[in-house]
C-alpha positions in Angstrom: 23.4 5.3 -28.5 21.7 2.0 -27.6 19.6 0.6 -30.5 16.6 -1.1 -28.9 14.5 -3.4 -31.1 11.1 -1.9 -31.9 9.3 -4.8 -30.1 11.1 -3.8 -26.9 9.8 -0.3 -27.0 6.3 -1.5 -27.9 6.3 -3.9 -24.9 6.6 -1.1 -22.4 4.4 1.5 -24.1 1.3 0.7 -22.0 3.1 1.1 -18.7 4.8 4.2 -17.3 6.4 2.1 -14.6 8.0 -0.1 -17.3 9.0 2.9 -19.3 10.8 4.4 -16.3 12.6 1.1 -15.8 13.7 1.0 -19.4 14.9 4.6 -19.3 17.0 4.0 -16.2 18.6 0.9 -17.8 19.5 2.8 -20.9 20.9 5.7 -19.0 23.2 3.3 -17.1 24.4 1.6 -20.2 25.0 4.8 -22.2 27.0 6.6 -19.5 29.3 3.5 -19.3 30.1 3.7 -23.0 33.9 4.1 -23.7 33.3 7.3 -25.8 31.6 8.9 -22.7 34.2 7.5 -20.2 37.1 8.7 -22.4 35.6 12.2 -22.7 35.0 12.4 -19.0 38.3 10.9 -17.7 41.0 11.5 -20.3 42.3 14.7 -21.8 45.2 15.8 -24.1 46.6 19.2 -23.6 49.3 19.9 -26.2 51.4 16.7 -25.7 50.4 15.9 -22.1 48.0 13.0 -21.8 46.1 13.2 -18.5 44.3 10.1 -17.3 42.3 10.3 -14.2 44.7 12.8 -12.7 48.0 11.1 -13.9 50.1 12.8 -16.6 52.1 11.2 -19.4 54.3 13.4 -21.7 53.8 11.9 -25.2 56.9 13.8 -26.5 59.1 11.6 -24.4 58.0 8.4 -26.3 59.1 7.2 -29.7 55.9 5.5 -30.5 52.5 5.1 -28.9 50.9 1.7 -29.4 47.4 0.6 -28.4 46.5 -3.0 -27.5 43.5 -4.4 -25.8 40.5 -6.7 -25.7 36.9 -6.9 -24.5 33.3 -6.4 -25.6 33.9 -2.7 -25.7 37.5 -2.7 -26.9 36.6 -1.6 -30.5 34.6 1.4 -29.2 37.4 2.1 -26.7 40.0 2.0 -29.4 38.0 4.3 -31.6 37.6 6.9 -28.8 41.2 6.8 -27.9 42.3 7.0 -31.6 40.2 10.1 -32.0 41.8 11.7 -29.0 45.4 10.7 -29.6 46.0 11.2 -33.3 48.6 11.8 -34.7 50.6 10.6 -31.7 49.1 7.1 -31.9 51.2 5.0 -34.3 49.9 1.5 -34.3 47.7 -1.0 -32.4 45.5 -4.1 -32.3 42.5 -5.0 -30.2 40.2 -8.0 -30.2 36.4 -7.6 -29.7 33.1 -9.1 -30.7 31.7 -5.7 -31.6 34.1 -4.4 -34.3 34.1 -0.7 -35.5 36.0 1.1 -38.2 39.3 2.8 -37.2 42.2 4.2 -39.2 45.3 3.3 -37.1 44.3 0.5 -34.8 43.5 -3.0 -36.2 40.1 -3.9 -34.6 40.1 -7.7 -34.8 37.2 -10.1 -34.3 36.8 -12.7 -31.6 34.1 -14.6 -29.8 32.5 -14.3 -26.4 31.9 -16.0 -23.9 33.6 -19.1 -25.4 36.8 -18.4 -27.3 37.2 -19.3 -31.0 40.0 -20.1 -33.5 39.7 -16.7 -35.0 39.9 -15.0 -31.6 43.0 -17.0 -30.7 44.7 -16.0 -33.9 43.9 -12.4 -33.2 44.9 -12.6 -29.6 48.3 -13.7 -30.8 48.4 -10.6 -33.0 47.9 -8.4 -30.0 50.6 -10.3 -28.1 53.0 -9.8 -31.0 52.1 -6.1 -31.2 53.2 -5.8 -27.5 56.4 -7.7 -28.1 57.4 -5.3 -30.8 57.3 -2.4 -28.5 60.7 -0.9 -27.4 62.0 0.8 -24.3 61.2 4.2 -25.6 57.6 3.4 -26.5 54.3 3.8 -24.7 51.9 0.8 -24.8 48.4 1.9 -24.0 46.3 -1.1 -23.0 42.5 -0.9 -23.0 40.5 -3.7 -21.4 36.8 -4.2 -20.7 34.5 -7.0 -19.7 34.6 -9.9 -22.0 38.4 -9.6 -22.4 39.1 -13.0 -20.8 37.3 -14.8 -23.6 38.3 -12.5 -26.4 42.0 -12.4 -25.5 42.6 -16.2 -25.7 46.1 -17.4 -26.3 46.5 -21.0 -25.1 49.5 -21.7 -22.9 52.1 -24.3 -23.7 50.5 -27.6 -25.0 46.9 -26.4 -24.8 44.7 -26.1 -27.9 41.7 -23.9 -28.7 39.4 -26.9 -28.1 41.0 -27.3 -24.6 40.2 -23.6 -23.8 36.7 -24.0 -25.1 36.0 -27.1 -23.0 37.4 -25.6 -19.8 35.5 -22.3 -20.4 32.2 -24.0 -20.9 32.7 -26.1 -17.7 33.6 -23.0 -15.7 30.6 -20.9 -17.0 28.2 -23.7 -16.1 29.4 -24.5 -12.6 28.4 -21.4 -10.7 32.0 -20.3 -9.8 32.7 -16.7 -9.1 34.5 -14.6 -11.7 37.6 -14.5 -9.5 37.7 -18.3 -9.5 36.9 -18.6 -13.2 39.7 -16.2 -14.1 42.3 -17.9 -11.9 41.9 -20.9 -14.1 41.8 -18.9 -17.3 45.0 -17.0 -16.4 47.0 -20.3 -15.8 45.8 -21.7 -19.1 46.9 -18.7 -21.0 50.1 -17.2 -22.6 48.8 -13.6 -22.3 46.7 -13.2 -19.2 47.8 -12.7 -15.6 50.4 -10.0 -16.3 52.0 -11.9 -19.2 51.1 -9.2 -21.8 53.0 -6.6 -19.7 55.9 -9.0 -19.5 55.8 -9.2 -23.3 55.8 -5.4 -23.7 58.7 -4.8 -21.3 60.7 -2.7 -21.1 58.2 -0.3 -22.8 56.0 1.8 -20.5 52.6 0.2 -20.1 49.5 2.3 -19.2 46.3 0.3 -18.7 42.8 1.9 -18.9 39.9 -0.3 -18.0 36.2 -0.5 -17.8 35.4 -2.8 -14.9 32.9 -5.6 -15.1 34.0 -7.2 -11.8 32.8 -6.6 -8.2 35.5 -4.5 -6.4 37.3 -3.4 -9.7 40.2 -5.8 -9.1 42.4 -5.1 -12.1 43.9 -8.6 -12.0 40.4 -10.0 -12.6 39.2 -7.5 -15.3 39.9 -9.4 -18.6 42.0 -11.7 -16.4 44.6 -8.9 -15.8 46.9 -9.1 -18.8 49.0 -6.1 -17.8 48.9 -6.2 -14.0 50.4 -8.4 -11.3 48.7 -11.7 -10.6 48.2 -13.0 -7.0 46.6 -16.2 -8.1 48.6 -19.4 -8.5 48.5 -22.7 -10.3 47.4 -24.2 -7.0 44.5 -21.8 -6.8 43.4 -22.7 -10.4 43.7 -26.5 -9.7 41.6 -26.1 -6.5 38.8 -24.4 -8.5 38.8 -27.4 -10.9 38.7 -29.8 -8.0 36.2 -27.8 -5.9 33.6 -27.7 -8.6 34.4 -31.2 -9.8 34.9 -29.9 -13.4 35.2 -32.2 -16.3 38.1 -30.6 -18.1 40.5 -32.1 -20.7 43.4 -34.1 -19.4 45.8 -31.6 -20.9 44.4 -28.8 -18.8 44.7 -30.8 -15.6 48.2 -31.9 -16.5 49.3 -28.3 -17.2 47.9 -27.1 -13.9 49.5 -29.9 -12.0 52.9 -29.2 -13.7 52.6 -25.6 -12.5 51.8 -26.7 -8.9 54.9 -29.0 -9.0 57.1 -26.1 -10.1 57.7 -27.4 -13.7 56.0 -24.3 -15.2 56.8 -20.7 -14.4 54.1 -18.9 -12.4 52.3 -15.8 -13.8 54.2 -12.6 -12.8 53.5 -11.3 -9.3 54.0 -7.8 -7.9 57.6 -8.6 -7.2 58.3 -9.4 -10.9 60.9 -7.1 -12.4 58.3 -5.8 -15.0 56.2 -4.4 -12.2 59.0 -3.3 -9.9 60.4 -1.2 -12.7 57.8 1.5 -12.1 57.0 1.5 -15.8 53.4 0.0 -15.5 50.4 2.1 -14.5 46.7 1.3 -14.4 43.4 3.3 -14.3 39.8 2.2 -14.0 37.7 4.7 -16.0 34.2 3.3 -15.3 32.5 0.5 -13.5 29.1 -0.8 -12.4 28.9 2.2 -10.0 29.1 4.5 -12.9 26.1 2.9 -14.5 24.2 2.9 -11.2 24.7 6.6 -10.6 23.4 7.4 -14.1 20.4 5.2 -13.6 19.8 6.9 -10.3 19.9 10.3 -11.9 17.4 9.2 -14.6 15.0 8.0 -11.9 15.2 11.3 -10.1 14.5 13.1 -13.4 11.3 11.1 -13.8 10.2 12.0 -10.3 11.1 8.8 -8.5 13.1 8.5 -5.3 16.2 6.5 -6.1 18.1 4.1 -3.8 21.3 2.3 -4.8 21.4 -0.9 -2.7 24.9 -2.0 -3.8 27.2 -2.3 -6.8 28.5 -5.6 -5.4 25.5 -8.0 -5.5 26.6 -11.6 -6.2 25.4 -15.1 -5.6 22.7 -17.2 -7.3 20.3 -15.0 -9.4 17.1 -16.5 -8.0 18.2 -16.0 -4.4 19.2 -12.4 -5.1 15.8 -11.9 -6.7 13.9 -12.8 -3.5 15.9 -10.3 -1.5 15.3 -7.5 -4.0 11.6 -8.3 -4.2 11.3 -8.2 -0.4 12.8 -4.7 -0.3 10.6 -3.5 -3.1 7.5 -4.8 -1.3 8.5 -3.2 1.9 8.7 0.1 0.1 5.3 -0.5 -1.5 3.6 -1.5 1.7 5.3 0.6 4.4 7.3 3.3 2.7 10.6 2.0 3.9 13.5 2.1 3.3 12.2 4.8 1.0 8.8 6.3 0.0 7.3 5.5 -3.4 7.4 6.5 -6.1 10.8 4.9 -5.9 13.5 3.1 -7.8 15.7 0.6 -6.2 18.9 -0.2 -8.0 21.8 -2.6 -7.8 24.8 -3.9 -9.7 27.4 -6.6 -9.5 27.3 -10.1 -10.9 24.9 -12.9 -10.0 25.4 -16.4 -11.3 23.3 -19.4 -12.3 24.4 -22.9 -11.5 23.3 -25.2 -14.3 22.3 -28.9 -14.0 22.7 -31.5 -16.7 19.7 -30.1 -18.6 19.0 -26.5 -19.3 17.6 -24.2 -21.9 18.3 -20.6 -22.9 18.8 -17.9 -20.5 21.3 -15.9 -18.4 21.6 -14.5 -14.8 19.7 -11.3 -15.6 16.8 -13.1 -17.2 16.6 -15.6 -14.4 16.7 -12.8 -11.9 13.7 -11.1 -13.6 11.8 -14.4 -14.0 12.3 -15.4 -10.3 11.3 -11.8 -9.2 8.1 -11.8 -11.3 7.0 -15.1 -9.9 7.8 -14.0 -6.3 6.0 -10.6 -6.5 2.8 -10.4 -4.4 2.1 -6.7 -5.1 0.9 -4.8 -8.1 2.7 -1.6 -8.9 6.2 -3.0 -8.9 8.3 -3.6 -12.0 11.5 -5.6 -12.0 14.2 -5.2 -14.7 17.8 -6.4 -15.2 20.3 -6.4 -18.0 23.8 -7.4 -18.7 25.2 -4.0 -19.9 27.1 -5.6 -22.8 23.7 -6.7 -24.3 24.5 -10.4 -24.0 23.0 -12.2 -21.0 24.5 -15.7 -20.7 25.0 -17.0 -24.2 21.8 -15.5 -25.6 21.2 -12.5 -27.9 19.1 -11.0 -25.1 20.4 -8.3 -22.7 17.8 -9.0 -20.0 14.1 -8.5 -19.2 11.4 -6.3 -17.7 8.4 -7.8 -15.9 5.8 -7.3 -13.2 3.6 -9.7 -11.2 1.2 -10.2 -14.1 3.7 -10.8 -16.9 4.5 -14.5 -16.5 1.9 -17.3 -16.2 2.7 -19.1 -13.0 2.9 -22.7 -14.2 4.9 -21.9 -17.3 7.2 -19.6 -15.3 7.9 -22.1 -12.6 8.7 -24.8 -15.2 11.0 -22.5 -17.1 12.8 -21.5 -13.8 13.3 -25.1 -12.8 14.8 -25.8 -16.3 16.9 -22.7 -16.4 15.0 -21.8 -19.6 14.1 -18.2 -18.8 14.4 -16.8 -22.4 11.6 -18.9 -23.8 8.9 -17.8 -21.3 10.1 -14.2 -21.2 10.0 -14.0 -25.0 6.5 -15.4 -25.1 5.5 -12.7 -22.6 7.2 -9.9 -24.7 9.3 -9.2 -21.6 12.8 -9.5 -23.1 15.1 -6.5 -23.6 17.2 -6.7 -26.8 19.8 -4.0 -27.4 22.3 -5.7 -29.6 26.0 -5.1 -28.7 26.0 -1.9 -26.6 29.7 -1.0 -26.9 30.3 -1.4 -23.2 30.4 -3.9 -20.4 30.2 -3.0 -16.7 28.3 -6.1 -15.8 24.7 -6.4 -14.4 22.3 -3.5 -13.9 19.1 -4.1 -12.0 16.3 -1.5 -11.7 13.1 -2.1 -9.7 10.4 0.6 -10.0 7.8 1.0 -7.3 4.9 3.3 -8.3 3.5 6.0 -6.1 0.0 4.7 -5.4 1.1 3.0 -2.2 -1.4 0.7 -0.5 -2.0 1.3 3.2 
């Protein structure tokens, strides 16, 4: 399902340990694909749609409409269309990985920084929701990347305003909760506003989570669920990180704080008190970790999932992971080699004024490779959507011998991981994977443990 470039396969051919790392990464990505998640979590028996245990009688609805956004929204739409035909009557989703469909309009957008085309198409999704009536079912599918791809500027803001604030947020090291608090309050569609547009139709959300803790109000900035963040929260993020944002953005947030703009809908908003909105998470980082763990076992390695919630600076997380791997290698704890240590979540990179190409997963692998003091350990990490940072690289695989010390330290200092990893044939390129459940890290410790 994942189309690796030939050079990626060739780079691991001489190392069983690297091959195992790659197979675990691929297993995690593939099990998180919408086609697989729909098959495993949604069924249609006669006219009863069952989603993760909840049932919806399609005969009671006039029309069934699909809306959505995200890196995997096209694949999601295709899988749902195959399942729901002929009940599905219309729909529109925005993605950066379009696929062919017959009923749903799969529209293009850009990620991680929104574009003019993406904004136009996000407005199409918004209009599609507005056209729904009380007797309709609006099925909303969201995946990671939806915040950038479903970009409809609020009030006086322009596309360039959204681009500027997005670039500032992505570079400052803020958490995804903080980033999306700002995005929601600069938007006409996020933070429950798509559900408000669709009311009084019934809205059922299905999501693939790319956020730690699976908070539906953070996934794709929560277009169809209540929003607990406020204009004051958004403005505090801008101030806390001393972001250089357009005056129009700061003025809009200040107007919201002063009560001159309506807040995003909360749990007490009539649209959510009506009982006509429902939401289901069909897959997440844990889903990918469990599949990667199973793959490790099949290869004869003892797996250990550290956490699906790792966050913080990539290079700091790298040191902790390396320390655990070396403990396994030297002393057989917390598990005996051959072993695979896994983690998920979302690490960040705080950029300075000058930086090169890279992303959190590449920086994690680079910092890990430079920190390793033992042979027999391979460190790998990918962003499951195939796009690490703003590069065309998903991540990397490396060991203690992969990166020259001086070049590696220089690249790490300049946040330019891609260049040195490419030179070492250590990058993993998958192209768009059709999914996004955030970071997946796989550390393989071989069985020839030193005493």
